[in-house]
N, C-alpha and C positions, 0 to 999 in steps of 0.2 A: 254124674256125668253131664256136661253141658252140651245140649243139643242145637245145633243150627241147620235150618233147612236150606240148602243152596237155590232153590228156586220154587216159586209158588207164584200163581197168576192172581190178581183181583181185578175186578171190572165192573162197570155199572150197567143199568138196563138200556137197551137200545132206544133212543127216542130220535125224533126228526132234528134236533139239535145235536144229538150224539149218535150219528148212525154208525153201525158196525162196517166193516169192508164186505161188500157184495162177495157171496160164495164162500165165506168162511164161517165155519160153525164154533160156536163156543163150546168148551167142554161139558158144560150144563146149560140147561136154559135158564135156571135161576142164577142171578149175578152172585158171585162169591165177593163180599166186601170185607174191609179190614177187620171190624169188629166180629164176625163171624169166623173169620180166620184166627182171630186171636182166641177164640173161645175153643176151636179145634186144636190149637196149640197148645193150650193150657191142659186140657185133657189128655193130650198125647204125651205132655212133658217136654215140649219144644220150646226152647229158650227165646229164639228168634229166627227170623226169615228173610232172605234176601227176595224181594219182590221185583217181578219182570211184568211190563205190560203185555197183555195177549195180543197175538197178530189181529185178531177181528176187532179189536177196540180202536184201529187206525193208528197203532202205535204211539198213542197218547201218553205222556208220562206223568200228567196232573194227580191221578189218584194214587200212584205208587209213592210220589214226593211228597203228597198230601199226608198219607200213613206214615210215611218215615218221620215227618216232621211231630205229628201227634204222638206218636209211639218210638221215640228215638231209640230206646233200649231195645225193642223188639223187632223193627223193620228197617230195613235199608234197601236200596233201589240200585238195580243196574239198569238204567234206561235204553230206550230205543234211539238210536242215532241214525239221524237222516244223512247218508253219504251224499245225496245229491244237492243238498242245501247250498246256497251260493257261499256262506260263511263256514262250511263245515270244518275246513281245515283250521281255521281260526278259534273255533268253539272247544277243540281237543283239549287246550291247554287250560282252559276254565271249567271243563265239564263238572269236575268233582268240586269245585267251589259251591256249587248248589247244595243247601243242608239236604243230608241223607242220601245224596248220590255218590255212589262208590265205583260206578264203572258203565261201561257199554254193554249192551246185548245186541248183536249184529247178526241178521239171519242171511248169510251168504248161499243158503240154499235155494233163496228165492231167485227166479230166472233174472230178475232185473239187476242182481248184483252178482250173481254167479260167474257171469262173463267178465265183469271187472276184476275179480280175484283171479280168474284164470290168466287174464292178460296183464297182469302186474298193475292195473290202473289205479290201484289203492295204496300204493307204497307211500304216499304221503300221510295217510292215516298212521300206518304202521310207524313211520318216523316221528310223527307227532305223539302218538300215545306211548311210544317208547321214551321218549324225551321227557314226557309229563308223568309218566309210570301210571297211565290209567289202566286198570285190568278190563281185559275184553273177554267177554264170554261169546263163542262161536257156536252158532247153528249151522252145521253143515252136514253133508251127506259123507258117506263112507268114500264114495268116490273123490271127495274133494280132499280127503285127508293128506294125500301127497303133496297137494298145495299148501296146505296148512304147515306141513313139515319144512318146506322150502322157505316159507315166510318166518318160522322160528328160527331157521339155520341163518337167515339173513339179517334178522333182528334179535340177536341172542338176549336183550334185556326186555324185550317186550312181554308182557304179562298175558297169557292166554289160557282159558279154559275151555276144553270141548264139552258141548252140553249133550247129556244123555248118551255118552260115549258114542256120539254120530250115529245113533241107531235109527233106521227107517221108521218114521213116526206111525205109519198105517199097518206096519207088519206084525206078526207074533212067531214065536217058536222058531222053527228052522229057518223060516224066510227073514226073519228079522235078524238073525245071527249069521246069515250066509257069508257075508263079507266082514265079520268081526274082526278078524286078525289084522285089517288093515290100520287099526288104531295104535297096535302094540308097537311099532317102529318109532312113534313119536315119544316113547318114552326115554329115548335117547336124548331129548331136547328138555334141558333142565327147566326152561322156562314155559314148558306146557304142562297143564294141570289136566285132570279128567273129572267131570262130574258123573259118579255112579248114581244117576237119579232117573226117576221114573219107571225103574227097572219092572216092577210087577205089572206094568202097561205091555210089556212086551212078552208075556208068558200066557198060555191059556190054563196053567196049571195052579192049583189054588195055594195058598200059604200052606207050608213054608217055601213055596216057589222053588223047589229043588233043581229044576233045569237050567235056573239063573247061577248055582253056587259055582261051578265051574269057571263060567266067564268072568264072575268076580273076582275069583281066585287068580286067573290069569292077569287081569288088571292089576289086582295087588302085587304080584310077582314083577310085573315089569315097572310100574309106577312108584309101588311102595305107598305106605297109608298117608304120607304127608302130601301126597299129590293127588289123592282120590277125595273128592267132596261129596258126601251123600246129600242127596235131595229128594224130592217127590215129584214136583209138578203137580200138586194134590189133588186138584179138580178132576184129573183124568185118571186117577188111580183105581182099579177094580178092587182095592181092599181098603180096610181102614188105615188111618194114620199111624195107628199103633203098630200094626202089622209090618208097615214099612220101615219103622223103627227096628222092630224085633229081627227083622231079616238079617240085619247086621250085628244086633246086640245079643241075640239068643242062638241064631241059627248057624252062625258061622265059627266053628269052635276054633279054627285056626288063627282067629284073630285075637290078639292079647288085649288086655284092657288099655294098655297105651296105644295101640293101634286103633281101637274103637274111639278112644278120644279125639285124635287126630282126624279119623274119617268122619265123625260125626259131628264134628264143628270146628276144633281148634284149627285145623289146617286152612279152612275156608276163611275163617275170621282174621288169622294172620295174614293170609294172601291178600285179603281186601283192605288190611290195615283198619279193621273193626275191632277195637279192643275188648278182650274178653273181660267180665267181672273179674276183680282181683281175686275174689275167693275161688273162683274156678280155673284157674291157672295150676297144672300140677307141677 
């Protein structure tokens, strides 16, 4: 099975020339670079990974683009997009012209942009991205999912994916899933996908993470396997890379072999327009 990770961060050490954002802590103190990530991918059997710049690295895209250029069969980027840039509207159409760049990651959960989403002040973005067919990964809160549903309805050809099922980053167990049902109505929007990513980080239970299984099943029943993208957000997982994979390929017997292929990489790559190796297409 060809496995593609929908999300991992890489970053460099903090230096005076490259300061981190004050108040934001990295997932681990030691930076995770492209070469180390490649080694971890090889050990776990992961074919490729979508790289997203971490928020503490000041939303810089240089490292993920450099990794995608050097290892184009293994890495691609969904870069941070500055909605406040003077030329933001003009940049959308040519965003994916950059080698290795396949889309945006936008964190509307941040206060500075949450208000813009609520007030519909970013319709210019949805219009431009829909026209250019630029995929957008959305980091949103569960409370914002109704707003995303409205956007998806108004822009039906816009390509959207919800990161981490819109789970609250700091919570686990019942607290993390208390508003889980809010994501399920978005399944009626054919242009909305969902990352079933970073899930082991949302439970205190050890592998095989039994409390997560019913929630994965409910997403599967709503969205189907072709609209679910497995991923890890690797540096913050409380488990091994292989365990994050085995959760889906060994512990959920109701997933067929075909389901697994779509969830574990084929759906993500087709949605991004990142061709799979010919031998891997079933």
